Phi, psi and omega in degrees: 000132179243118178260141174258131177253102197292322188215323182065206179277003180291160177229180179298340178291337179279321182190147175292347181278354181280116176284137186240307185282162176306318180295318180292321179293321178296316180293320177297319178295316180302312181293321181293319178294320177298331181276351176130001180288140181263340180213165179234135171238129187221150173253103176299140185230151173287167178303335179271003173094011179269137174301139185215146173253010181299138183307315182294322181291313180297315182298317183298319180290313181299317180296319180294315182292315182291342177289343185237350177227155179237057177226163177301141180235126179240162180231169176274157165231028183307144183300334180295336181280337178197095188300328182280115182302320180295320178293324178298313179296322179297319178300315181299318181292343181261000180299137179262337174236128188258136172286166175288325178205168179213146179271141177232118181278113192287348177273352183276145176302137177085009183303318181300314182294321179294314179297320179297320179296321178295312182296324177302329183265005178078022180263131178296147181248123167266112182279106181283115176243112185263144171294151179078011178230177176266020183303317182296318180295318179295319181293323180299332181269355188279130175289348179273350185308316181292348186261354184284154179293314180196168171262129176262095184274110186252119178272111183271356175289115184264009177273122184300328182286322185259346184303318179299321178294319176299322179298317179298318178297318179295318179297324176297317178295319180295319180299325178284327183274330186222061182300130176087352180277142176300147182235134168249118183255132177207162177240189180215150180049237185299336180269355187299308184287318176300321180288323176299317178299319179296315179302317179297317180295329180272356181074026180265154170297151180210183179210162176205157179159178183300331176301319187270328179201147175261359188240151171280168182303331180273006176093354178285146176297136178284144177285340180170184182298322183298320179293321177296317180295315180299319178294316180297319180300317179296318181294312184294320179296335182272000182264159182304324181269359186280000000 
């Protein structure tokens, strides 16, 4: 399974390739799915470019994206979008249009409450476990662990040379914390492509998109999410686990 992560916390200041508005996100999603993406992960944003969990902002993005693609669509619940965990859970309970799933970073304060609010509403939970954090240990103690949709194993090591080794360490931690749960493995920036190759070789779900990298494997700037997805699809299919 290949998920496209359309924008992340990036803004137009990072690259003209970052989709921001509901219409731009919908078009990026349409092109990425046509290029081979099986799922969409998106950060709904206010008009000024800030990640938001506000019901109107989330609804506008989900409605726009779903009008042009027929694949699961997920959103972020990152603490940067709403620092107060109680307020974050309150926002989720007030959503008028529901995503298929949402990511919850388990090292963030309030992760349990946020995940519980999602599950109460029938929204799948991607348990974000980042390298370099205590996310795996926290998740291992969570009574919600058996109920999550999958583990989103994120390699935060951005060095292309060391990111695969960091990924192996993270996968070992995830296996101990979440035995039997599906895993989506991905990296970011300099580690994005090496970790994607590793995920493909191991037969794991993975993701690519403007959130994770602005560059193609050869270092050229990507024109957009569709080009990243098309490149990833070609790479993964050519690997032993692909």
